[in-house]
C-alpha positions in Angstrom: 14.9 -10.8 -72.7 13.0 -10.0 -76.0 9.9 -9.3 -74.0 11.6 -6.4 -72.3 12.6 -4.7 -75.6 10.0 -2.0 -76.4 10.7 -2.0 -80.1 10.1 -5.8 -80.4 7.6 -6.6 -77.8 3.9 -6.1 -77.1 4.3 -6.9 -73.4 7.2 -4.6 -72.5 4.9 -2.0 -71.0 3.7 -4.6 -68.5 7.3 -5.4 -67.5 8.7 -1.9 -66.9 9.6 -2.8 -63.3 11.8 -5.7 -64.5 15.4 -4.8 -65.1 16.4 -8.2 -66.3 15.6 -11.9 -66.4 18.4 -14.5 -65.9 18.1 -18.2 -66.3 19.7 -20.1 -63.4 20.0 -23.8 -64.3 17.3 -25.6 -66.3 14.2 -24.7 -64.3 14.8 -21.4 -62.4 14.5 -17.8 -63.6 15.6 -14.8 -61.6 13.9 -11.5 -62.2 15.8 -8.4 -61.1 13.4 -5.5 -60.4 14.1 -1.8 -60.4 11.2 -1.2 -57.9 9.0 -3.4 -55.7 6.3 -5.2 -57.7 4.6 -8.2 -56.2 2.4 -8.6 -59.2 5.2 -10.0 -61.3 4.4 -13.7 -60.5 0.7 -13.2 -61.5 1.8 -11.4 -64.7 4.1 -14.2 -65.6 1.3 -16.7 -64.9 -0.7 -15.3 -67.9 0.1 -14.5 -71.5 2.9 -12.1 -70.5 4.9 -15.0 -69.2 4.4 -17.4 -72.1 7.7 -18.6 -73.6 8.5 -19.3 -77.2 11.2 -21.9 -78.1 14.2 -19.9 -79.3 15.2 -22.8 -81.5 11.8 -23.0 -83.2 11.5 -19.3 -83.5 14.9 -18.9 -85.2 14.2 -21.8 -87.5 10.8 -20.7 -88.7 9.2 -17.7 -87.0 6.3 -17.3 -89.5 5.4 -21.0 -89.4 4.9 -21.2 -85.6 1.3 -20.2 -85.9 0.5 -23.4 -87.8 3.2 -25.6 -86.2 3.5 -24.3 -82.6 6.1 -25.6 -80.2 5.1 -25.5 -76.6 4.8 -27.4 -73.3 1.0 -27.3 -72.7 -1.3 -30.2 -72.0 -1.9 -30.9 -75.7 0.1 -30.6 -79.0 -1.4 -29.6 -82.3 -1.2 -32.3 -85.0 -3.6 -31.1 -87.7 -5.2 -27.8 -88.5 -7.7 -26.7 -91.2 -8.2 -22.9 -91.3 -11.6 -21.9 -90.0 -12.7 -25.5 -89.8 -11.0 -27.7 -87.2 -7.9 -28.4 -85.1 -6.7 -31.7 -83.8 -4.5 -32.0 -80.7 -3.1 -34.9 -78.8 -2.1 -35.4 -75.2 1.5 -34.1 -74.5 3.3 -36.5 -72.1 5.8 -33.8 -71.3 3.2 -31.4 -69.7 4.1 -30.7 -66.1 0.8 -32.0 -64.9 0.4 -34.8 -67.5 -0.8 -37.3 -65.0 -4.0 -35.3 -64.6 -4.7 -35.1 -68.4 -6.8 -38.2 -69.3 -8.1 -37.0 -72.7 -6.0 -38.6 -75.5 -7.3 -36.6 -78.5 -8.9 -33.2 -78.4 -10.7 -31.9 -81.5 -11.6 -28.2 -81.7 -14.2 -26.6 -84.0 -15.5 -23.1 -84.5 -18.4 -22.2 -82.3 -21.5 -23.3 -84.1 -24.6 -21.2 -84.5 -26.7 -20.9 -81.4 -29.6 -22.5 -83.1 -27.7 -25.7 -84.0 -25.3 -26.2 -81.1 -27.7 -28.3 -79.0 -28.5 -30.5 -82.1 -24.7 -31.0 -82.6 -24.3 -32.1 -79.1 -27.3 -34.5 -79.3 -25.9 -36.1 -82.5 -22.5 -36.6 -81.0 -20.8 -34.2 -83.4 -19.5 -32.5 -80.3 -19.5 -33.7 -76.7 -18.7 -30.3 -75.1 -19.8 -26.9 -76.4 -20.1 -23.3 -75.2 -23.8 -22.3 -75.4 -25.6 -18.9 -74.9 -28.1 -18.5 -72.1 -30.9 -18.8 -74.6 -30.1 -22.4 -75.2 -29.8 -23.6 -71.6 -33.4 -24.8 -71.3 -33.1 -26.7 -74.6 -29.8 -28.3 -73.6 -31.3 -29.6 -70.3 -34.4 -30.8 -72.1 -32.2 -32.8 -74.4 -30.6 -34.5 -71.4 -27.3 -32.7 -71.6 -25.3 -31.6 -68.6 -25.0 -27.8 -68.2 -22.4 -26.0 -66.2 -22.5 -22.2 -65.5 -19.0 -21.3 -64.6 -18.1 -17.9 -63.2 -15.5 -16.0 -65.3 -13.7 -12.7 -65.3 -15.5 -11.5 -68.4 -17.7 -8.4 -67.8 -19.7 -6.6 -70.5 -18.8 -3.0 -70.7 -19.4 0.2 -72.7 -16.2 1.8 -73.8 -16.7 5.5 -73.5 -14.4 7.9 -75.4 -14.3 10.9 -73.1 -12.0 12.7 -75.5 -14.9 12.9 -78.1 -18.0 15.1 -77.7 -20.4 14.8 -76.0 -18.6 12.6 -73.5 -16.0 15.2 -72.8 -18.6 16.6 -70.4 -18.8 14.8 -67.1 -22.5 15.4 -66.9 -23.1 13.5 -70.1 -20.9 10.6 -68.9 -22.9 10.4 -65.6 -26.2 10.6 -67.5 -25.1 7.6 -69.6 -24.4 5.6 -66.4 -27.8 6.4 -65.0 -29.6 5.8 -68.3 -28.6 2.1 -68.6 -31.0 -0.6 -67.3 -28.4 -3.2 -66.7 -30.8 -5.9 -65.6 -32.8 -5.6 -68.8 -29.6 -5.9 -70.8 -28.6 -9.0 -68.8 -32.0 -10.7 -69.6 -31.6 -9.9 -73.3 -27.9 -10.9 -73.6 -27.7 -13.8 -71.2 -31.2 -14.8 -70.4 -30.4 -13.8 -66.8 -27.2 -16.0 -66.5 -24.7 -13.7 -64.8 -25.0 -10.7 -62.5 -25.6 -7.0 -63.0 -22.2 -5.2 -62.8 -21.1 -1.8 -61.7 -17.4 -2.7 -61.4 -14.9 -4.7 -63.5 -14.6 -7.7 -61.3 -17.2 -10.4 -60.4 -18.3 -11.1 -56.8 -15.8 -13.5 -55.2 -12.7 -12.1 -56.9 -10.3 -10.4 -54.5 -10.7 -7.0 -56.3 -14.5 -7.0 -56.0 -15.6 -4.2 -53.6 -18.9 -5.1 -51.9 -19.3 -1.6 -50.5 -19.7 -0.1 -54.0 -23.2 -1.4 -54.2 -25.3 -0.1 -57.1 -24.1 3.5 -57.5 -25.5 4.0 -61.0 -28.8 2.1 -60.8 -31.3 3.1 -63.5 -32.5 6.7 -62.7 -34.3 8.3 -65.7 -35.0 11.5 -63.9 -31.4 12.0 -62.8 -30.1 11.2 -66.3 -32.4 13.7 -67.9 -31.4 16.4 -65.3 -27.7 15.7 -65.9 -28.1 16.1 -69.7 -30.0 19.3 -69.3 -27.1 20.6 -67.2 -24.5 19.6 -69.7 -23.0 22.0 -72.3 -24.6 19.9 -75.0 -28.1 20.3 -73.8 -30.9 17.8 -73.2 -30.5 15.9 -76.5 -26.8 15.2 -77.3 -26.1 13.0 -80.3 -24.3 9.7 -79.7 -23.4 6.7 -81.9 -23.3 3.2 -80.5 -20.7 1.2 -82.2 -21.2 -2.6 -82.3 -20.5 -5.7 -84.4 -24.1 -6.9 -84.1 -27.1 -4.7 -84.6 -29.7 -6.8 -82.8 -30.2 -7.5 -79.1 -28.2 -5.4 -76.7 -27.4 -2.5 -79.1 -31.0 -2.0 -80.0 -32.1 -2.2 -76.4 -29.4 0.2 -75.3 -30.4 2.6 -78.0 -33.9 2.6 -76.7 -32.8 3.2 -73.1 -30.6 6.1 -74.1 -33.4 7.7 -76.2 -35.7 7.4 -73.2 -33.6 9.9 -71.3 -33.0 12.3 -74.2 -29.9 11.0 -76.1 -30.2 11.2 -79.8 -28.8 7.7 -80.2 -28.0 5.7 -83.4 -26.3 2.4 -84.1 -23.2 1.9 -86.2 -22.5 -1.7 -87.1 -18.9 -2.5 -88.1 -17.4 -5.8 -89.2 -15.6 -7.8 -86.5 -12.4 -7.6 -88.5 -12.4 -3.8 -88.2 -13.2 -3.6 -84.5 -9.6 -3.7 -83.2 -8.4 -1.1 -85.7 -11.2 1.4 -85.1 -11.8 1.0 -81.4 -8.4 0.0 -79.9 -5.9 1.6 -82.3 -7.6 4.6 -83.9 -9.8 5.4 -80.9 -12.3 6.9 -83.3 -15.6 5.6 -81.8 -17.7 7.5 -79.2 -19.4 4.6 -77.5 -18.7 1.0 -78.0 -20.4 -2.2 -76.9 -17.5 -4.4 -75.7 -16.5 -6.9 -73.1 -13.5 -7.0 -70.7 -11.8 -10.3 -69.9 -9.9 -10.0 -66.6 -6.2 -10.9 -66.1 -4.3 -13.1 -63.7 -2.7 -9.9 -62.4 -5.3 -7.4 -61.0 -3.0 -4.5 -61.7 -2.7 -5.5 -65.3 -6.5 -5.6 -65.5 -6.6 -2.0 -64.2 -4.1 -0.9 -66.7 -6.1 -2.4 -69.6 -9.2 -0.6 -68.4 -7.9 2.7 -67.0 -4.2 3.0 -67.9 -3.2 5.8 -70.3 -2.5 3.2 -73.0 -5.2 0.8 -72.0 -7.2 -0.9 -74.7 -10.5 -0.1 -73.0 -9.5 3.5 -72.3 -10.0 5.1 -75.7 -10.0 8.7 -74.3 -6.4 8.1 -73.1 -7.0 10.0 -69.8 -4.9 9.1 -66.8 -6.2 9.0 -63.3 -3.5 10.1 -60.9 -5.3 9.1 -57.7 -5.9 5.6 -59.1 -2.3 5.2 -60.3 -1.1 6.1 -56.7 -3.3 3.4 -55.3 -2.1 0.9 -57.8 1.5 1.7 -56.9 0.6 0.7 -53.3 -1.0 -2.5 -54.6 2.2 -3.3 -56.5 4.3 -2.8 -53.4 2.1 -5.1 -51.3 2.6 -8.9 -51.2 -0.4 -10.9 -52.5 -0.6 -12.8 -49.2 -0.6 -9.6 -47.1 -3.7 -8.9 -45.0 -3.6 -5.4 -46.5 -3.7 -6.5 -50.1 -7.5 -7.1 -50.5 -8.4 -3.7 -49.0 -5.9 -1.8 -51.1 -7.1 -3.5 -54.2 -10.7 -2.9 -53.4 -10.0 0.8 -52.7 -8.5 1.1 -56.2 -11.7 -0.5 -57.6 -13.9 2.1 -55.9 -11.7 4.9 -57.2 -11.8 3.6 -60.7 -15.6 3.1 -60.7 -16.0 6.7 -59.5 -13.5 8.4 -61.8 -13.4 6.5 -65.1 -16.1 6.8 -67.8 -16.4 3.0 -68.4 -20.0 1.7 -68.0 -20.0 -1.9 -66.6 -23.1 -3.8 -67.5 -23.2 -7.5 -66.4 -20.9 -10.5 -65.9 -20.6 -13.2 -68.6 -20.1 -16.7 -67.1 -19.0 -19.5 -69.3 -22.0 -21.7 -70.0 -20.9 -25.2 -71.1 -23.1 -28.0 -72.2 -21.7 -31.5 -72.3 -22.7 -35.1 -73.1 -23.2 -37.4 -70.1 -20.1 -39.3 -71.3 -17.9 -36.4 -70.3 -17.2 -35.8 -66.6 -17.7 -32.4 -64.9 -15.3 -29.7 -66.1 -13.1 -27.9 -63.6 -14.2 -24.4 -62.7 -11.6 -21.7 -62.9 -12.3 -17.9 -63.2 -9.6 -17.0 -65.7 -9.4 -19.9 -68.2 -11.0 -23.2 -68.9 -8.7 -26.1 -68.0 -9.1 -29.9 -68.5 -7.2 -31.5 -65.7 -9.1 -34.5 -64.3 -11.7 -34.6 -67.2 -12.6 -38.1 -68.4 -14.7 -39.5 -71.2 -16.5 -42.8 -71.4 
């Protein structure tokens, strides 16, 4: 029940339609709702539904981060901060028969320039690599998998801060961005240009949206000229890395008239400045989708959503999401209702979606193919030789 207590929980806002949870026996939980919400199973399938052992929590709440208690496929046996973690196969995992890896060692993501060498030397046998290293990995004889994910690069636009409190400026921004050029810079072309928060193939993806804000320098300039801030409004692009996408974005905005500069902040300050203080005008960010499509919408467009720094609510969108909540996931009406909400969000919200970010994994030939899931990387069925 602690997850329902607003003063103690970070997930209570996601469970406002749940009146109570009741354990029935050892493996059944009954959720009593105060209104229809067919998204609850998908909410509980993600982080919202993760359970913490009451016994372990009461015994040593602060120590759980270093000595976690859970029922996943692996259990932590050793941890060195910022260096490594060692996990071993957990026989009590519900799908343990599909977990063939006995020991799992995790390391911080190495520098892009050294990751292929680390795989070649056997220091790692699986690693996440950027698009820039795919050719080198293949040339080294490594296996490369490009796995679709729910991650989409996005610009967080604070439409409560000038000049983005003018709709003309927001629209000009959307038309000023050359998404394909950014995709080539950031991903070396791995992924797809995006105008909406979901990748093609996901139930919420609306094919009819097309490319509503394709690069149009003339239109962007016209919109700026019509805005109350004139043809050359000043904007600051907030980012944690000055090179690459931020520099290219700055150039694109300047090409249509924006007086654009770059503000680099430490990664450790990003959450505080962008998600809590909402003090930044325009932020280079990424959105990772959720198991629940409605939860994804709330993160992006809800009044308290992390990626909605302007804190504006969209009544038409909320009405559509209420319909989605009230529709069973296996109903023939569900995809259409969800896709209609996507179209409304793309039209009304200031977020500027840029491109999808697939997981690119390189592995030694001794490791079997990795299963491909949109939401998270899993390891059922993976073997090593």
